[in-house]
N, C-alpha and C positions, 0 to 999 in steps of 0.2 A: 504494500499499499504506500503511495507516495502522498506528499502533502496536499496536492491539489484535490485528492479524494477525500480529505478529512471532513469538509462540511457535509458532504453526502453521507458519510458514515455516521455522523452525529444526527442527521435527519432520522435515520433508522434506529439509533440508539436512544433517542430523546425520551421514549416512554419509560425507560428504566433508569435514567440518569440520576434523578432525584433520590431514588431509593439507594442507589450505590453510594452517593456522597453522604447521604443520611446515616449510613452505617460506618462511615469513616470517622473515628473519634477525633474531635477537634477541628474538623474541616471548616465549619462555618466560623468558629472562634478565630482560626488562623486568618481567614479572609478579613474578618473585622479588624484584626490587629494590623494587617497591611493597609486597609482602607484608612485607618486612623493616621497612618504615616503621611498622608496627603496634607494633613492640617487644614481640613475643610472648615468653611464658615457658612452659615446660611446665606443664601443669595448667590453663591458661586455656581457657575456652569461647569458641569463635569461630564467628560466622556468616559463611559464604561465600555472599553473595547474588548470584544470577545465575551459578551455577557452570558452566553449559554442560556440556561433555564432561569437565570436571575439570581443565583446565589451571590455573585459579586455585586449585583445591583442592590440586594438587600443589605449587604455589608456597608455600602455607601449610604443608604437611607439611615442606617443605625448610626454611622459615624457622624453624620451632620444632617438631621432633619431640616427640611427646607431648601436643600440644594436642588438645583435643576439638573436632572440626569438624562443624558441621551445614551441609551444602552443599544449597542450595536453587535450583531452577529451575522456570520456568513451562512448559518444553518437555519433555514426556515423552520424545520422541525423543533429545534431548541427554542427558538423565539415563540413558537405557538404555545409551548409549555409555559414559557415565562409570562406571556400575555394572559393566561388563564388565572394568574394569581392576582391578589388584591394589591394595588400600588397607589401611592399618593398621586395627585394630579400633576405633580412636578416631574413624573417619570415618563419617558417616552421611548418606545422600542423601534429600531430601524434595522431592516434587512440590508446588509451590505458587507462585502469583503472589507477587511481592515484598511487595505491600501486604496480603497475607492470611496472612503467616507468623505462626504461633502456637506458638512453641518456647520461651517463657520469655525470660529476659534473658541478656545476653552480656558477656564481658570485652572484646570487640572485634568489629567488623564490617568485612568486606572486600567490595567490590563492583567488579568489573572489567567495563568496557564495559556497564554497566547503566543508569545514570541517563538517558542519552540516549534510551533505549527505552521509558521509563516513560510511560504515558498521563497520570499525574498525579504528576510528580516531587516537587513540594513536599509533597503529602500523604504520600507514601511516605517522604520524608526525615524528616518529623516522626515517622512511625511508627518508623523506624529509630532515631532519637534516643531514643524511649521504650523501645526494646528494649535499650539500652545501659545498663550499670551507671553510677552517677555517676562522671564523669571518664574513662570508657572511650573509646578512639579509634575513629574511623571513617576508613578509607582508601578512596578511589576511585581507580581506575586507568582513565583515560578519555581519549578523543579530545577535543581542544579546539583549534580552529585560527582562530577568528574574530578574535582580537586581532592577528593577523599576516598580512599579505598574502603573505609568503614561505612561511609554514606552510600557508596555503590553497592556494597553487600547488603545494606539495610534495605535499599530500594528493591533489589532483586528478591529479598526475602518477603517484602510487602507484596510484591507482584505475584508471589505464589498464592496469595489470597485474592488479589484484585483481578487477575486474569480469569480464573474460573468463575468468580462471582459476576463479573461483567458478561461472561458467556451465558451463565444461567439466567441473568436478568434480561438480556437483550437477544439472545440466540446468535450473537455474532462475536466470535472470538478475535477476529482480525484487528478491531479497533483497540482492544486492551493489550494485544501483543504489540501492536504499533506504539501504544503508550509506554510500555516497558522499554522498547528499543529506542524510541525517540528521546527519552530521558537519558539513557545510557550514552547516546551519541551527541547530546546537546552540550553547549558551553558549560564549563565549570564556572563557579561564581566569579573568579578573577577574570575569565575570558568575557563573561557577559558584562561586567563592569567596563572593560576595555571596549567592548562593542558599543556600549552607550556613549562613552567619551568619543569614540571614533565618528559617531553619527551626530555629534554636536551637543551632547548634553554635558552639563557642568555640575560640580558638587556631588559626583556619583559616589554612592556608598551602598553597602548591603549588610544584612544581618540574617542569620538563620532564624526560622520561626520555631519557637519552643513547642514541645509536645512530642507525640508519637513519631512524627516525621522530622525530628531535629536533625539538621544537616542535610535533609533532602529537599525541603521547601524553604525558600528565602524571600525576603522583602528587599527589592532593589529600588533605590530612590535617586533621582537626578532632577535637574531643572533645565528648562530652556534658558539660553543666555539672557541676561538682563537687558541687553540691547537687542532690539528686533533686527534679525538679519534677513528678513524676507525682501 
């Protein structure tokens, strides 16, 4: 399975997705922790990029009630699940690939489990940088294990549960096998920080998210340059 197939796979997996993340201890708490790293305030306009069924959107609503959220995903199936839930009037869902978003500029961007799935991550990160107002933050909530043999082993052990559970919930093993392999092949935390800097973000830093997946999931934070470079 290649990255261009991922949205279609999520269309078919959407019906079991909330169940799977719901049995992952600390999944929603970790998203809320990363959302809080944006430092949101009421009235801000936030892009939730790769929102899926709305778990990341809910984390943003909790982090700062009153923010305007444009939640975007390339999978119509995942968005259909998200739209079935109850949301404040300040939340709007949009079907689009990350690289094609055309919704103006934002005070902050949140992207959970997205960059690893992008066909052209550097080009998309530059596009995201240009969508941010000067000095505005980007936070990535992302798997990253390659810097640590211990984290790599933990991820493989966790996938001994994730892959068969995903198969049982959705009837499709390929998406969850892809998940395991894509994380194994993705940037280590240091490489992802360098990728953000290379694509124009400043003040880049990261920290592992505490809990069961300590060292597997990280919060990455950077800012668009304070001077508009558009």
